[in-house]
C-alpha positions, 0 to 999 in steps of 0.5 A: 500500499505504501508503494502504491501511495508513493507511486501515486505521489510520483505520478501526480508530481510528474504531471506538472513541471517540478519547481526548482529547489528553493521556489516553494513560494511558487508552489504555494501560489499555484496551490492558492490559484488552484483553490481559487479555480475550484471555488469558482467551479463550486459557485456554479454548483447549485446543490443545497448544502444539505441532503434530502436524507438530512432534511427528512431526519430533521422533519422526522419522516422517512427519507422516501417521503421527501420524494413525494414532494421534491424530485431532487435537491434542485427542486427543493432549492427552488422551493426554499428560495421561492418560499423565502422570497414570498415570506420576506415580501410578506414581512415587508408588506406588513411593515408597510401597513403598520407604518401607514396605520401610524400615519407614516408617509411613503418615505416612512413606509419605505424605511419600515420595509427596508428594516423588515427586509434586514430583520428577515435576512438576519433571522433567516441567514441560511434561507437568504444564502439559498435565495441569493447564492444560486444561479438564477438560471437554475430555478425552474424552466427557462421561461419560468420567472425567477422567484426574486421578481416578487421582491424586486417588484416590492422594492420598486412599488415602495419607491414608486409610492414616494414618487407619487408623493412628489419625489423625483430621482435623476435616474428614475424610481427603479434605479433608486430602488435597485440602489437601495436593495443593493446597498442593504443586501451588501451591508447585510452580507458584510455584517453576517460574514466579517468583523465577528460582530452581529449587533443588529442595531448596526443594520438599523443605523445603516438602513436609516442612513441609506434610506435618508440618502435615497430620499434626499436624492429624490428631493433634488 
């Protein structure tokens, strides 16, 4: 067995040109470059990070029962993402209604929806990764609308409501909606993956600043 391992190692080494002695840094760089290539390939892998069997065990059902609802992991990923988009939009709509009931104008309602989006993202980090971490082309048939469309429409409607109250953006309301959504999601991604601090009040402060900036831009 040892001889076989040595042969395998030798054949692997000879598959690429050996670096001259003393050039270990070059090999290290090649290793890191290989990892980068593999990571790029993994980004195209749309499989859920859990198996259908694991999900069945978590639910407390027999694994074959999963296939009565989902043919494979891709179908399950689509369902998870679609459900996530529907739930975050429902949370935003509820926040919009509550704000309106308290007499908020369209800007205040937009702020409430932005906070609801971030609160959902913070509470559902795994679902958010599935919602935004998959290639859009993997969801359903080619002609099927991507489930993110419902969330985009919610952002656009919220900003158009501000427009109906007199705000005008240099590049239009939908450009402002895209800017807001991108800024909030980008800040959430940084908040959840870096710096080791997960104080949700940081997100609230950021939401206020971004919404303020978007509304100011609409007043120009």
